[in-house]
C-alpha positions as CSV (number, residue, x, y, z in Angstrom):
1,M,116.8,102.6,74.4
2,K,115.6,106.1,75.2
3,L,115.1,107.0,78.8
4,Y,112.0,107.9,78.7
5,T,111.3,104.5,76.6
6,T,112.8,102.8,79.8
7,L,110.9,104.2,82.1
8,E,107.5,104.2,80.3
9,Q,108.2,100.0,79.6
10,H,109.3,99.8,83.3
11,V,106.0,101.4,84.9
12,K,103.9,100.1,82.5
13,K,103.7,97.1,84.3
14,E,101.5,98.0,86.6
15,P,98.0,98.2,85.8
16,N,97.2,101.4,88.3
17,F,99.6,103.1,85.8
18,V,97.9,102.7,82.2
19,T,94.9,104.2,80.8
20,D,92.9,101.4,79.0
21,N,94.1,102.1,75.8
22,G,97.6,101.1,77.3
23,E,98.8,104.9,77.5
24,L,100.8,106.2,80.8
25,K,98.5,107.3,83.0
26,K,101.2,110.4,83.4
27,W,99.2,112.9,85.8
28,V,99.2,109.4,88.1
29,V,102.4,108.6,87.5
30,L,103.6,112.4,88.4
31,N,100.9,112.5,91.6
32,K,103.2,109.1,92.9
33,A,106.3,110.9,92.6
34,Q,104.9,114.1,94.5
35,N,103.9,112.0,97.5
36,F,106.9,109.3,97.4
37,D,104.6,106.5,96.5
38,E,106.6,103.2,98.2
39,E,104.8,101.1,95.0
40,L,106.2,104.1,92.2
41,I,109.6,104.1,93.6
42,A,110.0,100.3,94.1
43,L,109.6,99.8,90.4
44,L,111.9,102.9,89.3
45,L,114.4,100.7,91.8
46,E,113.9,97.5,89.7
47,E,115.3,98.7,86.6
48,P,119.4,99.6,87.0
49,T,119.4,102.5,84.0
50,L,116.0,104.4,86.4
51,K,118.0,103.4,89.4
52,E,121.4,104.9,88.6
53,K,119.4,108.4,86.6
54,F,116.8,108.9,89.5
55,F,118.4,107.8,92.8
56,V,121.8,108.9,94.6
57,E,123.5,107.2,97.3
58,I,124.1,109.6,100.7
59,A,125.9,108.1,103.3
60,G,124.5,104.2,102.9
61,A,120.8,105.8,101.7
62,T,119.6,105.6,98.6
63,V,118.0,108.6,97.8
64,F,114.9,109.6,95.3
65,L,115.6,112.6,93.4
66,Q,111.6,113.6,93.0
67,N,112.2,116.6,92.1
68,L,114.6,116.0,88.8
69,F,112.5,112.8,88.2
70,I,109.1,115.2,87.8
71,Q,111.1,117.4,86.0
72,F,112.0,114.8,83.1
73,L,108.7,113.2,83.4
74,E,106.9,116.3,82.2
75,Q,110.1,117.3,79.7
76,K,109.1,113.6,78.1
77,K,112.4,114.6,76.7
78,L,114.8,115.9,78.2
79,P,118.3,115.3,76.7
80,E,120.6,112.4,79.0
81,R,123.3,114.3,79.2
82,Q,121.3,116.7,81.6
83,L,120.5,114.4,84.0
84,H,123.8,112.4,84.4
85,P,125.8,115.6,86.2
86,I,122.9,116.3,88.2
87,Q,122.3,113.1,89.2
88,K,125.9,112.8,90.1
89,Q,126.1,115.6,92.3
90,G,122.5,115.1,93.9
91,R,121.4,118.1,93.3
92,T,118.3,119.4,91.4
93,D,118.5,122.9,91.9
94,H,120.3,123.6,88.7
């Protein structure tokens, strides 16, 4: 399953992130990500694939790769192969 599809299906579990037509409210999710919203982060952490791509472990702490997540959501179809090296290094400035 493509990463965006996984993200969309998992985040749609929260009614506040979905329009009346069942579409993802991308702008709401982006805003929540920019504000390190606990509810959004908790949803992302529940799904192993999303956790692997958008979080990194640093000194025993799980860190949300906010810039990577926002960039991915804005571009919607960023190739998955570009995510892995960034996630592995825990950097978003590439």
